[in-house]
N, C-alpha and C positions, 0 to 999 in steps of 0.2 A: 503494501500499498505505499503511495506517495503523503511525505509529509506535508504540512500544510504549511503555511508559512510565514502566519501570524500566531501560530505555535513556538515559532522555531524564534519571533522577535522575542516572546518572555523569558527565553531563556538566556542561562548566562554566557559569557565567551568561553569559558571552558567548558561545558557542558557542549556547547557547539564543536569548540575542538574535538574534542572526544571522538562525540557523533559521526562529525568528516572522519577522523582516522581510520574508526569501525569502516563506513560507506566505503573510502578507498580500498581498504584489506578485504570487502566484499566484490567487490568490482575485479581487482585484481584475481579475485578466484573464479567468479564469474568468467575471466575471460579465459582461463587454464582451463576451465571447462568447454568452455567456448573449441579452443582447438584441438583438446581429447576427444570432442566429439560426441557435447551434451544434449540433453531435447527442446524440443522449442522452447519451452518455459523458462527456461535459463536463460538462452538467449532476449527474450522480452526481455526478463528481467533486469539486463545489463542497460539497457537504455531508460527505467525509472531511478536505476541508484544511478545515472549520470545525471539525470533532472534534481536527480536528490543532493550529490553534492553539490551542483550548480546554486539551490536554494540558500542552502545551508552558506556558500561561498558568498551570496550575493548581500544575504543578510549580517553575515561579517563586517564585509566590506562599507556595507552606509549605516551600521551601526558605528564604526572605526570613523569613512567620514565627518558622522554628526558630532562627534566628541573635536576632530579637526577643529571643523566648523567654529564649535563652540568654544577652544581656546584663542583662535583669531576672530573672535567679534567683535573685539575694543580697540587691533591690530591696525593700525599704519596700514602694512600690506597684506595681501593673501597670496597664499599659494599659487600658482598658477592652473594648477589644476581644480581649486573652489573657485575663481574668477569667473565674472560669467562668461558663458560662452557666446562670441557676437560676431559678426564677421571682421574682417580684417579692416575691412574702410569706415566702420563704424567704432571700431576700437581708435582708430586714429582721427577722428573727428577733431574740433573745437566742441568743449566743452561749455552747456551755457553760456561759463561767465565770459569766457576767452571768447566767444561770439560776443558779448555785450559790449565788449572792450572798445574803448574809439581813444584815437589820437587825441592832444592837444591840441592840435591844429583846427581838426573836425568841430571838437566839444567848441573852441569858439568862434567860427565861424556860428555853428548852430546858435549858441546864444548867442550873435549880434547881428545876426539875420536870420530871425523864425521867419515859417511860413508866412503868408499873408493874408488873410484873412477878408474875403469878399463879402458883399450882403450884395444881392441884389435885387431893385422895384420891380414888383409883380404889376 
């Protein structure tokens, strides 16, 4: 029977590690049986075992990443793999603050020569 991910999330890291070790040993023995000419039920169990291993590794990696994310919560820089994945162009684009900056000449020009507003008689 396949493992349920929501049940795996409740388990501790040590228990997940033990379960992972057991499943890997089981997978190795199933592969040996496959070479020796095992039955069809054993061959189909290889797939479920591989998927269970993947589920456990996914839960472990997600919890590790969550812990690292918490550790870097108020830091200035984030590790590259925790940063938002955007396109290269978006990452290099100016920030809103940089976009709003104006040169001294531009500021003076706007101050001394504001847009004129005209009212038309109807």
